[in-house]
C-alpha positions in Angstrom: 0.0 0.0 0.0 1.5 3.4 -1.0 2.1 5.9 1.9 -0.5 8.5 2.4 -0.9 11.6 4.7 -4.4 12.7 5.6 -3.8 16.5 6.0 -7.0 17.4 7.8 -8.8 15.4 10.5 -11.0 16.0 13.5 -10.8 12.7 15.4 -11.3 14.3 18.8 -15.0 14.8 17.9 -17.6 12.9 19.8 -18.3 10.8 16.6 -15.0 8.9 17.4 -15.2 8.7 21.2 -13.2 5.8 22.5 -12.6 4.5 18.9 -9.3 6.0 18.1 -7.4 2.7 18.4 -9.8 1.1 15.9 -9.4 4.1 13.6 -5.6 3.8 13.8 -5.7 0.1 12.8 -7.8 0.9 9.8 -5.8 3.9 8.7 -2.6 1.8 9.0 -4.2 -0.9 6.8 -5.0 1.8 4.2 -1.4 3.0 4.1 -1.9 6.2 6.1 1.5 7.1 7.7 0.7 10.6 8.9 -2.2 12.8 9.9 -2.6 16.5 10.6 -5.3 17.2 13.2 -7.0 20.5 12.7 -8.4 22.7 15.5 -11.8 24.4 15.6 -11.4 26.3 18.9 -8.3 26.7 21.1 -10.3 25.3 24.0 -10.2 21.8 22.4 -6.4 21.8 22.0 -5.8 19.8 25.2 -8.0 17.0 23.8 -6.0 17.1 20.6 -2.8 17.0 22.5 -3.9 13.9 24.4 -4.5 12.2 21.0 -1.1 13.4 19.7 0.6 11.7 22.7 -1.4 8.5 22.1 -1.0 8.3 18.3 2.5 8.6 16.9 1.3 9.3 13.3 -0.6 12.4 14.5 0.6 16.0 14.3 -1.7 18.9 14.9 -2.7 22.6 14.5 -4.0 25.1 16.9 -6.3 27.9 15.9 -9.9 29.3 15.7 -12.3 28.4 12.9 -14.0 31.4 11.1 -17.4 30.3 12.3 -16.1 30.8 15.9 -14.7 34.3 15.1 -17.0 36.0 17.6 -14.8 34.4 20.3 -11.6 35.9 19.0 -9.7 38.1 21.4 -6.7 38.4 23.6 -7.5 35.1 25.4 -7.8 33.2 22.2 -4.5 34.6 21.0 -2.7 33.7 24.2 -4.1 30.2 24.2 -2.9 29.6 20.6 0.5 31.0 21.4 0.8 28.8 24.5 -0.2 25.8 22.4 2.5 26.6 19.9 5.1 27.1 22.6 4.2 24.2 24.8 2.4 21.7 22.6 3.8 18.5 21.0 4.0 18.1 17.2 2.3 21.5 16.5 2.9 22.0 12.8 0.3 24.6 11.8 -2.1 27.4 12.8 -5.7 26.7 12.0 -8.1 26.0 10.8 -8.7 29.7 10.2 -10.0 31.7 7.2 -13.4 33.0 6.0 -16.8 31.5 5.8 -19.5 33.8 4.3 -21.8 30.9 3.6 -22.9 30.3 7.2 -22.0 33.6 8.8 -22.1 37.3 8.0 -19.8 38.6 10.6 -17.2 39.5 8.0 -15.2 42.0 10.0 -14.8 39.7 13.0 -13.7 36.8 10.7 -11.2 39.0 8.9 -9.7 40.2 12.1 -9.3 36.7 13.5 -7.9 35.4 10.3 -5.4 38.3 9.9 -4.1 37.9 13.5 -3.8 34.1 13.0 -1.8 34.7 9.9 0.5 36.8 12.0 0.9 34.0 14.6 1.7 31.5 11.8 4.3 33.9 10.4 5.9 34.8 13.7 6.3 31.1 14.6 7.2 29.9 11.1 4.2 27.5 10.9 2.0 26.6 8.0 -1.6 28.0 8.1 -4.6 25.8 7.3 -7.2 27.9 5.5 -11.0 27.4 5.4 -12.6 29.3 2.6 -16.3 29.0 1.8 -18.2 31.5 -0.5 -15.3 33.9 0.2 -12.7 33.4 -2.5 -12.5 37.1 -3.6 -12.3 38.7 -0.2 -9.9 35.9 0.8 -7.7 36.8 -2.1 -7.9 40.5 -1.3 -7.0 40.0 2.3 -4.1 37.7 1.6 -2.7 40.1 -1.0 -2.9 42.9 1.5 -1.2 40.8 4.1 1.5 39.7 1.7 2.1 43.4 0.8 2.2 44.6 4.5 3.7 41.6 6.3 5.1 39.2 3.8 4.1 35.7 2.7 2.9 32.8 4.9 3.0 29.2 3.7 -0.2 27.2 3.9 -2.9 25.1 2.3 -6.4 25.8 1.0 -8.1 22.9 2.7 -11.1 21.1 1.3 -10.9 23.0 -1.9 -14.3 23.7 -3.4 -13.8 26.7 -5.8 -13.3 27.2 -9.5 -10.1 26.7 -11.5 -9.8 30.5 -11.8 -10.1 31.0 -8.0 -7.7 28.1 -7.4 -5.1 29.8 -9.5 -5.3 32.9 -7.4 -4.2 30.9 -4.4 -1.6 28.9 -6.3 -0.1 32.3 -7.4 0.2 33.2 -3.7 2.2 30.0 -3.0 -0.5 27.9 -1.4 -1.0 24.2 -1.6 -4.4 22.8 -2.7 -6.0 20.0 -0.7 -8.9 17.8 -2.1 -11.4 16.0 0.2 -14.0 13.4 -0.4 -16.1 15.9 -2.4 -13.9 15.2 -5.4 -15.4 11.7 -5.6 -18.9 13.1 -5.9 -20.4 12.7 -9.4 -21.6 16.3 -9.6 -18.3 17.9 -8.4 -17.6 19.1 -11.9 -15.5 22.2 -10.8 -13.2 20.0 -8.7 -12.9 17.5 -11.5 -11.5 20.4 -13.6 -9.3 21.7 -10.8 -7.5 18.4 -9.9 -5.4 18.1 -13.1 -4.4 21.8 -12.9 -2.6 21.7 -9.6 1.2 21.5 -9.9 2.4 18.1 -8.6 4.5 19.8 -5.8 1.4 21.7 -4.5 -1.1 18.8 -4.3 -2.5 17.4 -1.0 -5.3 15.1 0.0 -7.5 14.9 3.2 -10.7 13.5 4.6 -11.9 16.4 6.9 -13.4 13.6 8.9 -15.9 13.0 10.3 -17.4 15.0 7.4 -17.7 14.5 3.7 -17.1 10.8 3.4 -16.0 9.9 -0.2 -17.7 7.5 -2.5 -18.1 4.5 -1.9 -18.7 5.6 1.8 -20.8 8.6 1.1 -23.4 9.2 3.7 -21.4 7.4 6.4 -19.2 8.9 9.1 -15.9 9.7 7.4 -12.5 8.5 8.9 -8.8 8.8 8.0 -8.7 5.4 6.2 -11.0 6.9 3.6 -8.3 9.2 2.3 -7.4 6.3 0.1 -10.4 6.6 -2.3 -9.8 10.4 -2.3 -6.2 9.9 -3.5 -7.4 7.3 -6.0 -9.9 9.7 -7.6 -7.4 12.5 -7.7 -5.0 10.1 -9.5 -7.7 9.1 -12.0 -8.5 12.7 -12.8 -4.8 13.5 -13.3 -4.1 10.5 -15.4 -1.6 9.2 -12.9 -1.2 6.1 -10.8 -2.4 5.9 -7.2 1.2 5.3 -6.2 2.4 8.5 -7.9 -0.2 10.6 -6.2 0.3 9.0 -2.8 4.1 9.4 -2.8 3.8 13.0 -4.2 1.2 14.1 -1.7 3.0 12.5 1.2 6.2 14.4 0.2 4.2 17.6 -0.1 2.7 17.2 3.3 6.1 16.6 4.8 7.4 19.7 3.1 4.6 22.0 4.0 4.1 20.9 7.6 7.7 20.0 8.3 6.4 16.8 9.8 8.7 15.5 12.5 8.7 11.9 11.3 9.8 10.4 8.0 6.7 9.7 6.0 7.8 9.6 2.4 
């Protein structure tokens, strides 16, 4: 089985309570050699750290999701900084970004996102970006940040935009990560996007427990299911599964500077 890295999981969620050992056995059987655990609120970071200590394949991020932006402030900043300084295998800030589909508090989201970009830059970490119905304001904010503060490395996670929008973020240096959505029959935009991503910027993820890929659609998602995601990406790119698996594993290691050899 070729090595794979699932670059976006939420296995601390209640959906997986007490089942992490079973999940680990299944992801190992699927060839998954590394995972990056994202963070929705800084308050859950202690739970994530407990899993990091238990599961050697797991690295993690710390941050505040845009749909939690109303909770941004000095305390959230301090908690994220403490997590970066004191946490084990912290490789990113996030997930952060903009979500104008489910919330209209644009100013709060932009402030929280900007300040988390600063944290990522200060601590030389990658940033995991959530972008939903906000591609243009996201581009504008990032270009402003790049001009004022300089670039930050990161990934557009669970990519769902158009090829044109994707190119905006590739031009800014970002990686593009595909989730189980790419296996959906009607995901025509993503089917166009996948072949256009430069090999060295391509990543795969599950975003579990959400968005289970075909043939598991409608079920609870889990890290082992990154395998059908990678297989679909490979088919769309006209490449072998082994090629995509090895490339995305190397890319994950490069972006997140994973502390273990995964390629």
